[in-house]
DSSP file (Angstrom, degrees, kcal/mol; ACC not computed):
  #  RESIDUE AA STRUCTURE BP1 BP2  ACC     N-H-->O    O-->H-N    N-H-->O    O-->H-N    TCO  KAPPA ALPHA  PHI   PSI    X-CA   Y-CA   Z-CA
    1    1 A M              0   0    0      0, 0.0     2,-0.3     0, 0.0     0, 0.0   0.000 360.0 360.0 360.0 143.0    0.0    0.1    0.0
    2    2 A F        -     0   0    0      1,-0.0     2,-0.2     3,-0.0     3,-0.0  -0.720 360.0-114.1-100.6 152.4    1.2    3.5   -0.8
    3    3 A S        -     0   0    0     -2,-0.3     2,-0.3     1,-0.1    -1,-0.0  -0.530  42.2-103.6 -80.4 148.1    1.2    6.5    1.4
    4    4 A Y        -     0   0    0     -2,-0.2     2,-0.4     0, 0.0    -1,-0.1  -0.573  37.2-172.0 -73.6 140.9   -1.2    9.3    0.2
    5    5 A V        -     0   0    0     -2,-0.3   141,-0.1   141,-0.0     2,-0.1  -0.998  24.7-123.0-133.3 124.0    0.6   12.2   -1.5
    6    6 A A        -     0   0    0     -2,-0.4    24,-0.3   139,-0.1   139,-0.0  -0.376  26.4-150.8 -73.4 151.7   -1.5   15.2   -2.4
    7    7 A R        -     0   0    0     22,-0.1   139,-2.3    23,-0.1     2,-0.4  -0.955  13.8-118.6-127.7 138.9   -1.4   16.2   -6.1
    8    8 A P  E     -A  145   0A   0      0, 0.0    20,-1.2     0, 0.0     2,-0.5  -0.586  20.1-161.2 -69.1 131.7   -1.8   19.7   -7.6
    9    9 A I  E     +AB 144  27A   0    135,-3.9   135,-2.2    -2,-0.4     2,-0.4  -0.987  20.6 178.1-106.7 120.5   -4.7   20.2  -10.0
   10   10 A R  E     - B   0  26A   0     16,-2.8    16,-2.4    -2,-0.5     2,-0.6  -0.976  34.4-127.1-130.9 136.0   -4.2   23.2  -12.2
   11   11 A F  E     - B   0  25A   0    131,-0.4    14,-0.2    -2,-0.4     3,-0.1  -0.699  29.9-178.3 -73.2 121.7   -6.0   24.9  -15.0
   12   12 A L  E     -     0   0A   0     12,-3.8     2,-0.3    -2,-0.6    13,-0.2   0.811  51.0 -36.2 -94.7 -33.5   -3.4   25.2  -17.8
   13   13 A E  E     - B   0  24A   0     11,-1.1    11,-2.8     2,-0.1     2,-0.8  -0.967  46.6-106.9-175.0 164.0   -5.2   26.9  -20.5
   14   14 A L  E     - B   0  23A   0     -2,-0.3     2,-0.4     9,-0.2     9,-0.2  -0.950  46.4-157.1-101.3 112.1   -8.4   27.5  -22.5
   15   15 A W  E     - B   0  22A   0      7,-3.0     7,-3.0    -2,-0.8    -2,-0.1  -0.772  10.5-167.9-100.7 135.8   -7.4   25.6  -25.7
   16   16 A Q        +     0   0    0     -2,-0.4     2,-0.5     5,-0.2     5,-0.2  -0.655  11.9 170.2-131.9  75.7   -9.3   26.5  -28.8
   17   17 A P    >   -     0   0    0      0, 0.0     3,-2.3     0, 0.0     2,-0.1  -0.760  68.2 -45.2 -87.8 127.0   -8.8   24.1  -31.8
   18   18 A G  T 3  S-     0   0    0     -2,-0.5     0, 0.0     1,-0.2     0, 0.0  -0.338 125.4 -16.2  56.4-124.6  -11.2   24.9  -34.5
   19   19 A A  T 3  S+     0   0    0     -2,-0.1     2,-0.3     2,-0.0    -1,-0.2   0.364 115.3 104.0 -95.2   6.5  -14.7   25.4  -33.1
   20   20 A W    <   -     0   0    0     -3,-2.3     2,-0.5    38,-0.0    38,-0.2  -0.627  50.5-167.6 -87.0 145.6  -13.9   23.9  -29.9
   21   21 A R  E     + c   0  58A   0     36,-2.7    38,-1.3    -2,-0.3     2,-0.4  -0.952  19.7 177.4-125.8 112.8  -13.2   25.6  -26.5
   22   22 A L  E     -Bc  15  59A   0     -7,-3.0    -7,-3.0    -2,-0.5     2,-0.4  -0.967  29.5-136.3-120.8 121.6  -11.7   23.2  -24.0
   23   23 A K  E     -Bc  14  60A   0     36,-2.1    38,-2.7    -2,-0.4     2,-0.6  -0.641  26.8-151.8 -70.5 125.5  -10.5   23.8  -20.5
   24   24 A L  E     -Bc  13  61A   0    -11,-2.8   -12,-3.8    -2,-0.4   -11,-1.1  -0.893  13.5-170.1-105.9 123.6   -7.1   22.0  -20.1
   25   25 A Y  E     -Bc  11  62A   0     36,-3.4    38,-2.2    -2,-0.6     2,-0.4  -0.863  10.4-151.3-113.1 148.7   -6.1   20.7  -16.7
   26   26 A G  E     -Bc  10  63A   0    -16,-2.4   -16,-2.8    -2,-0.4     2,-0.4  -0.949  11.5-179.8-115.6 135.6   -2.9   19.3  -15.4
   27   27 A I  E     +Bc   9  64A   0     36,-2.5    38,-2.8    -2,-0.4     2,-0.4  -1.000  11.6 178.3-132.2 134.7   -2.6   16.8  -12.6
   28   28 A A  E     - c   0  65A   0    -20,-1.2     2,-0.6    -2,-0.4    38,-0.2  -0.988  26.1-141.4-145.7 149.8    0.8   15.5  -11.4
   29   29 A Y  S    S-     0   0    0     36,-2.4   -22,-0.1    -2,-0.4     3,-0.1  -0.915  90.6  -3.6-106.6 126.9    2.3   13.3   -8.9
   30   30 A G  S    S+     0   0    0     -2,-0.6     2,-0.3   -24,-0.3    -1,-0.2   0.781 122.1  70.8  63.0  29.5    5.6   14.5   -7.3
   31   31 A R  S    S-     0   0    0     -3,-0.2    -1,-0.2    34,-0.1    -3,-0.2  -0.972  86.6-111.1-160.2 166.6    5.9   17.6   -9.5
   32   32 A A  S    S-     0   0    0     -2,-0.3    -4,-0.1     1,-0.2    -2,-0.1   0.802  96.0  -0.7 -72.1 -30.6    4.2   20.9  -10.0
   33   33 A A  S    S-     0   0    0     -6,-0.1    -1,-0.2    -4,-0.1    -4,-0.1  -0.971  85.1 -84.6-152.4 158.7    2.7   20.1  -13.4
   34   34 A P        -     0   0    0      0, 0.0    -6,-0.1     0, 0.0    30,-0.1  -0.320  60.7 -86.9 -62.3 155.7    2.4   17.2  -15.9
   35   35 A R    >>  -     0   0    0      1,-0.1     4,-2.0     2,-0.0     3,-1.0  -0.347  35.8-120.6 -64.3 146.7    5.3   16.9  -18.4
   36   36 A P  H 3> S+     0   0    0      0, 0.0     4,-3.1     0, 0.0     5,-0.2   0.864 112.5  60.1 -62.4 -33.6    4.7   19.1  -21.6
   37   37 A E  H 3> S+     0   0    0      1,-0.2     4,-1.5     2,-0.2     5,-0.1   0.829 104.2  48.8 -68.0 -25.5    4.8   16.0  -23.7
   38   38 A L  H <> S+     0   0    0     -3,-1.0     4,-2.4     2,-0.2    -1,-0.2   0.897 109.8  51.1 -72.2 -40.8    1.9   14.5  -21.9
   39   39 A V  H  X S+     0   0    0     -4,-2.0     4,-2.2     1,-0.2    -2,-0.2   0.954 112.2  49.2 -63.9 -41.9   -0.2   17.7  -22.2
   40   40 A D  H  X S+     0   0    0     -4,-3.1     4,-2.2     1,-0.2    -1,-0.2   0.885 109.6  50.0 -66.5 -31.8    0.6   17.6  -26.0
   41   41 A A  H  X S+     0   0    0     -4,-1.5     4,-2.0    -5,-0.2    -1,-0.2   0.851 107.6  52.9 -71.4 -30.0   -0.4   14.1  -26.3
   42   42 A A  H  X S+     0   0    0     -4,-2.4     4,-1.8     2,-0.2    -2,-0.2   0.894 110.5  49.8 -69.6 -38.9   -3.7   14.8  -24.5
   43   43 A K  H  X S+     0   0    0     -4,-2.2     4,-2.1     1,-0.2    -2,-0.2   0.917 109.2  51.3 -64.2 -42.5   -4.3   17.5  -27.0
   44   44 A T  H  X S+     0   0    0     -4,-2.2     4,-1.4     1,-0.2    -2,-0.2   0.902 110.5  47.8 -58.6 -41.6   -3.5   15.2  -29.9
   45   45 A L  H  X S+     0   0    0     -4,-2.0     4,-1.7     2,-0.2     5,-0.2   0.877 105.5  58.7 -70.0 -34.4   -5.9   12.6  -28.7
   46   46 A A  H  X S+     0   0    0     -4,-1.8     4,-2.4     1,-0.2     3,-0.5   0.933 104.6  51.7 -58.4 -45.8   -8.7   15.3  -28.2
   47   47 A L  H  < S+     0   0    0     -4,-2.1    -1,-0.2     1,-0.2    -2,-0.2   0.878 110.8  50.1 -58.2 -39.2   -8.4   16.1  -32.0
   48   48 A E  H  < S+     0   0    0     -4,-1.4    -1,-0.2    -5,-0.2    -2,-0.2   0.786 120.3  30.9 -75.1 -29.6   -8.8   12.4  -32.7
   49   49 A V  H  < S+     0   0    0     -4,-1.7    -2,-0.2    -3,-0.5    -1,-0.2   0.658  87.3 102.8-109.4 -16.5  -11.9   11.8  -30.6
   50   50 A L  S  < S-     0   0    0     -4,-2.4   -30,-0.0    -5,-0.2    25,-0.0  -0.413  79.4-106.5 -66.9 141.0  -13.9   15.1  -30.6
   51   51 A P        -     0   0    0      0, 0.0    -1,-0.1     0, 0.0    -2,-0.1  -0.297  17.6-122.0 -67.9 155.1  -17.0   14.8  -32.9
   52   52 A A  S    S+     0   0    0      1,-0.1    -2,-0.1     2,-0.1     0, 0.0   0.839 107.0  61.3 -64.5 -40.9  -16.9   16.8  -36.2
   53   53 A D  S    S-     0   0    0      1,-0.2     3,-0.1   -34,-0.0    -1,-0.1  -0.824  74.6-164.8 -91.9 111.4  -20.1   18.6  -35.1
   54   54 A P    >   -     0   0    0      0, 0.0     3,-2.6     0, 0.0     2,-0.5   0.648   8.2-171.5 -76.9 -13.7  -19.1   20.4  -31.9
   55   55 A G  T 3  S+     0   0    0      1,-0.3    23,-0.1     2,-0.1     0, 0.0  -0.413  84.0   2.9  58.3-112.3  -22.6   21.1  -30.7
   56   56 A Y  T 3  S-     0   0    0     21,-0.6    -1,-0.3    -2,-0.5    22,-0.1   0.828  95.6-141.3 -72.0 -28.4  -21.9   23.4  -27.8
   57   57 A G    <   +     0   0    0     -3,-2.6   -36,-2.7    20,-0.3     2,-0.3   0.715  60.4 111.3  77.7  26.3  -18.3   23.2  -28.7
   58   58 A V  E     +c   21   0A   0     -4,-0.3    19,-2.4    19,-0.3    -1,-0.3  -0.947  26.4 114.5-135.1 150.9  -17.1   23.1  -25.1
   59   59 A G  E     -cD  22  76A   0    -38,-1.3   -36,-2.1    -2,-0.3     2,-0.3  -0.897  45.6-105.2-178.7-153.6  -15.5   20.6  -22.8
   60   60 A F  E     -cD  23  75A   0     15,-2.9    15,-3.6   -38,-0.3     2,-0.4  -0.978  15.3-149.4-156.1 162.6  -12.4   19.9  -20.8
   61   61 A I  E     -cD  24  74A   0    -38,-2.7   -36,-3.4    -2,-0.3     2,-0.4  -1.000   7.0-153.3-139.7 138.9   -9.3   17.7  -21.0
   62   62 A G  E     -cD  25  73A   0     11,-2.5    11,-2.0    -2,-0.4     2,-0.5  -0.949   6.9-168.4-114.8 133.8   -7.2   16.3  -18.3
   63   63 A A  E     -cD  26  72A   0    -38,-2.2   -36,-2.5    -2,-0.4     2,-0.6  -0.959  16.1-171.9-116.7 105.8   -3.4   15.3  -18.5
   64   64 A H  E     -cD  27  71A   0      7,-2.6     7,-2.5    -2,-0.5     2,-1.1  -0.907  15.6-165.0-113.9 110.8   -2.4   13.3  -15.3
   65   65 A D  E     +cD  28  70A   0    -38,-2.8   -36,-2.4    -2,-0.6     5,-0.2  -0.808  32.9 179.7 -90.5  90.5    1.2   12.5  -14.8
   66   66 A A        -     0   0    0      3,-1.5     3,-0.2    -2,-1.1   -37,-0.1  -0.243  41.4-102.0 -95.4 174.4    0.5    9.8  -12.2
   67   67 A R  S    S+     0   0    0      1,-0.2     3,-0.1    -2,-0.1    -1,-0.1   0.872 118.5  34.3 -60.7 -40.4    2.7    7.5  -10.0
   68   68 A G  S    S-     0   0    0      1,-0.1     2,-0.3     0, 0.0    -1,-0.2   0.476 128.3 -46.3 -99.0  -4.2    2.1    4.5  -12.1
   69   69 A G        -     0   0    0     -3,-0.2    -3,-1.5     2,-0.0     2,-0.4  -0.972  69.5 -59.1 168.4-161.4    1.8    5.9  -15.6
   70   70 A C  E     -DE  65  90A   0     20,-3.6    20,-2.1    -2,-0.3     2,-0.3  -0.929  42.2-176.6-122.9 144.6    0.2    8.6  -17.8
   71   71 A Y  E     -DE  64  89A   0     -7,-2.5    -7,-2.6    -2,-0.4     2,-0.3  -0.973   4.9-178.5-138.2 152.1   -3.5    9.2  -18.2
   72   72 A A  E     -DE  63  88A   0     16,-2.1    16,-3.0    -2,-0.3     2,-0.4  -0.987   4.7-167.5-146.2 142.6   -5.4   11.6  -20.3
   73   73 A F  E     -DE  62  87A   0    -11,-2.0   -11,-2.5    -2,-0.3     2,-0.5  -0.996   6.3-160.8-135.6 146.1   -9.2   12.2  -20.6
   74   74 A V  E     +DE  61  86A   0     12,-2.6    12,-1.9    -2,-0.4     2,-0.4  -0.983  16.6 176.6-123.7 118.5  -11.3   14.2  -23.1
   75   75 A D  E     +DE  60  85A   0    -15,-3.6   -15,-2.9    -2,-0.5     2,-0.3  -0.975   4.8 175.5-130.9 140.5  -14.8   15.3  -22.2
   76   76 A W  E     -DE  59  84A   0      8,-1.6     8,-2.8    -2,-0.4     2,-0.3  -0.980  27.0-118.1-138.6 153.2  -17.4   17.3  -24.0
   77   77 A W  E     + E   0  83A   0    -19,-2.4   -21,-0.6    -2,-0.3   -20,-0.3  -0.688  35.9 164.6 -94.1 145.6  -21.0   18.4  -23.4
   78   78 A A  E  >  + E   0  82A   0      4,-2.3     4,-2.4    -2,-0.3     3,-0.2  -0.976  52.8  19.5-149.8 152.1  -23.9   17.4  -25.7
   79   79 A N  T  4 S-     0   0    0     -2,-0.3     2,-3.3     1,-0.3    -1,-0.1   0.871 115.2 -74.1  56.5  45.3  -27.6   17.3  -25.7
   80   80 A E  T  4 S+     0   0    0      1,-0.2    -1,-0.3     2,-0.1    46,-0.1  -0.193 128.5  23.9  72.5 -51.6  -28.0   19.7  -22.9
   81   81 A N  T  4 S+     0   0    0     -2,-3.3     2,-0.4    -3,-0.2    -1,-0.2   0.267  91.7 111.5-132.9  15.2  -27.0   17.5  -20.0
   82   82 A E  E  <  -E   78   0A   0     -4,-2.4    -4,-2.3     2,-0.0     2,-0.5  -0.828  45.6-158.9-103.3 129.4  -24.8   14.7  -21.4
   83   83 A L  E     -E   77   0A   0     -2,-0.4     2,-0.5    -6,-0.2    -6,-0.2  -0.921   7.1-156.9-103.6 121.2  -21.1   14.4  -20.7
   84   84 A H  E     -E   76   0A   0     -8,-2.8    -8,-1.6    -2,-0.5     2,-0.4  -0.869  15.7-169.1 -99.4 137.3  -19.1   12.4  -23.2
   85   85 A H  E     +E   75   0A   0     -2,-0.5     2,-0.4   -10,-0.2   -10,-0.2  -0.977  16.4 178.0-138.7 130.9  -15.9   10.9  -21.8
   86   86 A K  E     -E   74   0A   0    -12,-1.9   -12,-2.6    -2,-0.4     2,-0.3  -0.993  13.0-168.3-127.9 127.7  -12.9    9.2  -23.4
   87   87 A S  E     -E   73   0A   0     -2,-0.4    12,-3.0   -14,-0.2     2,-0.3  -0.885   3.6-171.0-121.4 155.0  -10.0    8.1  -21.3
   88   88 A F  E     -EF  72  98A   0    -16,-3.0   -16,-2.1    -2,-0.3     2,-0.3  -0.959   4.9-179.7-141.0 148.8   -6.4    7.0  -22.3
   89   89 A L  E     +EF  71  97A   0      8,-2.5     8,-2.1    -2,-0.3   -18,-0.2  -0.994  10.6 143.7-151.9 158.1   -3.5    5.4  -20.4
   90   90 A G  E     -E   70   0A   0    -20,-2.1   -20,-3.6    -2,-0.3     6,-0.2  -0.962  57.2 -94.0-179.7 169.6   -0.1    4.2  -20.9
   91   91 A P  S    S+     0   0    0      0, 0.0     5,-0.1     0, 0.0   -20,-0.1   0.800 107.8  13.9 -71.2 -25.6    3.4    3.9  -19.3
   92   92 A S  S >  S-     0   0    0    -22,-0.1     3,-2.4   -23,-0.1   -22,-0.1  -0.956  85.7-100.4-143.9 165.7    4.6    7.1  -21.1
   93   93 A P  G >  S+     0   0    0      0, 0.0     3,-0.7     0, 0.0    -1,-0.1   0.773 121.4  52.8 -53.6 -30.6    3.0   10.0  -23.0
   94   94 A D  G 3  S+     0   0    0      1,-0.2   -56,-0.0    -4,-0.0   -57,-0.0   0.330 106.9  54.8 -92.3  10.3    3.9    8.5  -26.3
   95   95 A E  G <  S+     0   0    0     -3,-2.4    -1,-0.2     2,-0.1     2,-0.2  -0.028  70.2 139.2-126.5  29.3    2.2    5.2  -25.4
   96   96 A L    <   +     0   0    0     -3,-0.7    -6,-0.2    -6,-0.2   -25,-0.1  -0.560  25.1 176.6 -79.8 140.3   -1.2    6.3  -24.5
   97   97 A R  E     -F   89   0A   0     -8,-2.1    -8,-2.5    -2,-0.2     2,-0.1  -0.899  39.8 -81.5-133.4 163.6   -4.0    4.0  -25.7
   98   98 A P  E     -F   88   0A   0      0, 0.0   -10,-0.3     0, 0.0     2,-0.0  -0.459  53.3-103.8 -65.3 140.6   -7.8    4.1  -25.2
   99   99 A A        -     0   0    0    -12,-3.0   -12,-0.1    -2,-0.1     6,-0.0  -0.366  39.8-142.6 -62.6 137.7   -9.0    2.6  -21.9
  100  100 A G    >   -     0   0    0     -3,-0.1     3,-1.5     1,-0.1    -1,-0.1  -0.361  31.7 -85.7 -98.4-173.9  -10.5   -0.8  -22.4
  101  101 A P  T 3  S+     0   0    0      0, 0.0    -2,-0.1     0, 0.0    -1,-0.1   0.741 128.3  43.9 -67.3 -22.0  -13.5   -2.5  -20.6
  102  102 A N  T 3  S+     0   0    0      2,-0.1     2,-0.2     0, 0.0    -3,-0.0   0.336  95.6  95.8-105.9   9.8  -11.3   -3.7  -17.7
  103  103 A D  S <  S-     0   0    0     -3,-1.5     2,-0.1     1,-0.1     3,-0.0  -0.580  86.4 -94.8 -89.1 161.6   -9.3   -0.5  -17.2
  104  104 A S        -     0   0    0     -2,-0.2     3,-0.1     1,-0.1    -1,-0.1  -0.368  22.0-143.1 -67.7 152.2  -10.3    2.2  -14.6
  105  105 A V  S    S-     0   0    0      1,-0.4     2,-0.3    -2,-0.1    -1,-0.1   0.885  74.7 -29.9 -85.3 -44.3  -12.6    5.1  -15.8
  106  106 A A        -     0   0    0    -19,-0.1    -1,-0.4    -3,-0.0     2,-0.2  -0.978  58.1-122.8-164.3 157.8  -10.9    7.6  -13.6
  107  107 A C     >  -     0   0    0     -2,-0.3     4,-2.7    -3,-0.1     5,-0.2  -0.433  45.8 -88.2-101.1-174.3   -9.1    8.0  -10.3
  108  108 A V  H  > S+     0   0    0      1,-0.2     4,-0.9     2,-0.2    -1,-0.0   0.816 128.0  49.5 -63.5 -33.3  -10.0   10.3   -7.4
  109  109 A W  H  > S+     0   0    0      2,-0.2     4,-1.4     1,-0.1     3,-0.4   0.922 113.1  46.2 -72.5 -47.8   -7.9   13.2   -8.8
  110  110 A D  H  > S+     0   0    0      1,-0.2     4,-2.3     2,-0.2     3,-0.5   0.950 111.4  52.9 -57.3 -49.2   -9.5   12.9  -12.3
  111  111 A L  H  X S+     0   0    0     -4,-2.7     4,-3.0     1,-0.3    -1,-0.2   0.741  99.5  61.9 -57.9 -26.2  -12.9   12.6  -10.7
  112  112 A T  H  X S+     0   0    0     -4,-0.9     4,-2.4    -3,-0.4    -1,-0.3   0.947 108.6  43.5 -67.6 -46.8  -12.3   15.8   -8.7
  113  113 A V  H  X S+     0   0    0     -4,-1.4     4,-2.8    -3,-0.5     5,-0.3   0.953 114.1  49.6 -63.7 -47.6  -12.0   17.7  -12.2
  114  114 A I  H  X S+     0   0    0     -4,-2.3     4,-2.5     1,-0.2    -1,-0.2   0.893 111.8  48.6 -63.8 -38.7  -15.0   15.9  -13.6
  115  115 A D  H  X S+     0   0    0     -4,-3.0     4,-2.3     2,-0.2    -1,-0.2   0.933 112.2  49.5 -66.1 -40.2  -17.2   16.7  -10.5
  116  116 A F  H  X S+     0   0    0     -4,-2.4     4,-2.5     1,-0.2    -2,-0.2   0.934 113.9  44.5 -57.7 -49.5  -16.1   20.4  -10.7
  117  117 A E  H  X S+     0   0    0     -4,-2.8     4,-2.9    -5,-0.2    -1,-0.2   0.884 111.4  53.3 -67.2 -39.2  -16.9   20.6  -14.3
  118  118 A R  H  X S+     0   0    0     -4,-2.5     4,-3.0    -5,-0.3    -1,-0.2   0.931 110.5  47.7 -63.5 -38.7  -20.3   18.8  -13.8
  119  119 A R  H  X S+     0   0    0     -4,-2.3     4,-3.3     1,-0.2     5,-0.3   0.963 113.5  47.6 -67.5 -46.9  -21.3   21.3  -11.1
  120  120 A A  H  X S+     0   0    0     -4,-2.5     4,-2.3     2,-0.2     5,-0.4   0.934 112.9  47.1 -62.3 -44.3  -20.3   24.2  -13.1
  121  121 A W  H  X>S+     0   0    0     -4,-2.9     4,-2.7     1,-0.2     5,-2.0   0.958 114.6  49.0 -60.9 -46.5  -22.1   23.0  -16.2
  122  122 A H  I  <>S+     0   0    0     -4,-3.0     5,-2.7     1,-0.2     6,-0.3   0.942 116.4  39.9 -58.2 -49.6  -25.2   22.2  -14.1
  123  123 A D  I  <5S+     0   0    0     -4,-3.3    -1,-0.2    -5,-0.2    -2,-0.2   0.867 125.1  33.7 -69.9 -34.4  -25.4   25.5  -12.4
  124  124 A L  I  <5S+     0   0    0     -4,-2.3     9,-3.4    -5,-0.3    -1,-0.2   0.654 134.5  13.7 -98.3 -19.8  -24.5   27.7  -15.3
  125  125 A V  I  <5S+     0   0    0     -4,-2.7    -3,-0.2    -5,-0.4     3,-0.2   0.717 125.3  43.0-119.5 -55.8  -26.0   26.0  -18.3
  126  126 A V  I > <S+     0   0    0     -5,-2.0     3,-0.7     1,-0.2    -4,-0.2   0.938 120.0  41.1 -68.2 -45.8  -28.5   23.2  -17.4
  127  127 A K  T 3 <S+     0   0    0     -5,-2.7    -1,-0.2    -6,-0.3     3,-0.2   0.674 109.3  63.1 -76.9 -13.4  -30.4   25.1  -14.5
  128  128 A Q  T >   +     0   0    0     -6,-0.3     3,-2.0    -3,-0.2    -1,-0.3  -0.267  63.9 154.4-104.3  44.4  -30.3   28.3  -16.7
  129  129 A A  T <  S+     0   0    0     -3,-0.7    -1,-0.2     1,-0.3    -2,-0.1   0.744  70.9  48.7 -46.4 -35.4  -32.5   26.8  -19.4
  130  130 A D  T 3  S+     0   0    0     -3,-0.2    -1,-0.3     1,-0.2    -2,-0.1   0.692 132.4  13.6 -81.4 -19.0  -33.8   30.2  -20.5
  131  131 A A  S <  S-     0   0    0     -3,-2.0    -1,-0.2    -6,-0.2    -2,-0.2  -0.354  77.9-165.8-154.9  63.3  -30.3   31.8  -20.7
  132  132 A P        -     0   0    0      0, 0.0     2,-0.9     0, 0.0    -7,-0.2  -0.272  10.9-147.6 -57.7 135.2  -27.7   29.3  -20.5
  133  133 A N     >  +     0   0    0     -9,-3.4     4,-1.9     1,-0.2     5,-0.1  -0.674  29.4 163.1-114.8  84.9  -24.3   30.9  -19.8
  134  134 A V  H  > S+     0   0    0     -2,-0.9     4,-2.6     1,-0.2     5,-0.2   0.865  77.8  58.7 -66.7 -34.3  -21.6   29.0  -21.6
  135  135 A E  H  > S+     0   0    0      2,-0.2     4,-1.8     1,-0.2    -1,-0.2   0.954 106.3  48.4 -63.5 -46.5  -19.2   31.9  -21.2
  136  136 A A  H  > S+     0   0    0      1,-0.2     4,-0.7     2,-0.2    -1,-0.2   0.916 109.4  53.1 -58.5 -38.0  -19.6   31.8  -17.4
  137  137 A Y  H >< S+     0   0    0     -4,-1.9     3,-1.0     1,-0.2    -2,-0.2   0.920 107.2  51.0 -59.2 -44.1  -19.0   28.1  -17.5
  138  138 A L  H 3< S+     0   0    0     -4,-2.6    -1,-0.2     1,-0.2    -2,-0.2   0.795 107.1  56.4 -63.1 -29.4  -15.8   28.6  -19.4
  139  139 A A  H 3< S+     0   0    0     -4,-1.8     2,-0.5    -5,-0.2    -1,-0.2   0.631  83.7  92.5 -73.7 -16.8  -14.7   31.1  -16.8
  140  140 A Q    <<  +     0   0    0     -3,-1.0     2,-0.4    -4,-0.7   -20,-0.0  -0.705  59.2 177.0 -80.9 126.3  -15.1   28.6  -13.9
  141  141 A R        -     0   0    0     -2,-0.5     2,-0.4     2,-0.1  -130,-0.1  -0.999  24.8-132.0-137.1 135.6  -11.6   27.0  -13.5
  142  142 A L        +     0   0    0     -2,-0.4  -131,-0.4  -132,-0.1     2,-0.3  -0.698  27.6 166.9 -83.6 131.9  -10.4   24.5  -10.9
  143  143 A E        +     0   0    0     -2,-0.4     2,-0.3  -133,-0.2  -133,-0.2  -0.924  26.3 120.6-142.5 116.0   -7.2   25.1   -9.0
  144  144 A D  E     -A    9   0A   0   -135,-2.2  -135,-3.9    -2,-0.3     2,-0.5  -0.983  53.9-123.9-164.9 165.2   -6.5   22.9   -5.9
  145  145 A T  E      A    8   0A   0     -2,-0.3  -139,-0.1  -137,-0.3    -2,-0.0  -0.980 360.0 360.0-123.7 120.0   -4.3   20.5   -4.3
  146  146 A I              0   0    0   -139,-2.3    -1,-0.1    -2,-0.5  -141,-0.0   0.359 360.0 360.0-118.0 360.0   -6.0   17.2   -3.3
């Protein structure tokens, strides 16, 4: 069993490829931020899995430089209240592969980002059906050490 070590969760940038606006988060074990090559790999994977029709055109990406390997997740909002989630894992940034049916979906640090984003989307878009505020959603950014 390993001892718990808090990890920084940092908003890195609002990345805007094409019609998309994606909040990019970094999570790291034993360092201040994930390696740049992992962040770049997460962006590349996002371009591969994001749908051609962006719908809302907003979502978030996580690059997690973990103790036991590298992880990335790409999430986007659709159909008012649906979160689409794709996760990837591998021993290094250049060996990320899609998570399979027997792989984990997310760890507690990844879930912290997902929960924060779910709450922001719910409060600022879903609950505001008459005037959903996507701009306010994009302005909500998680910065924490968990």
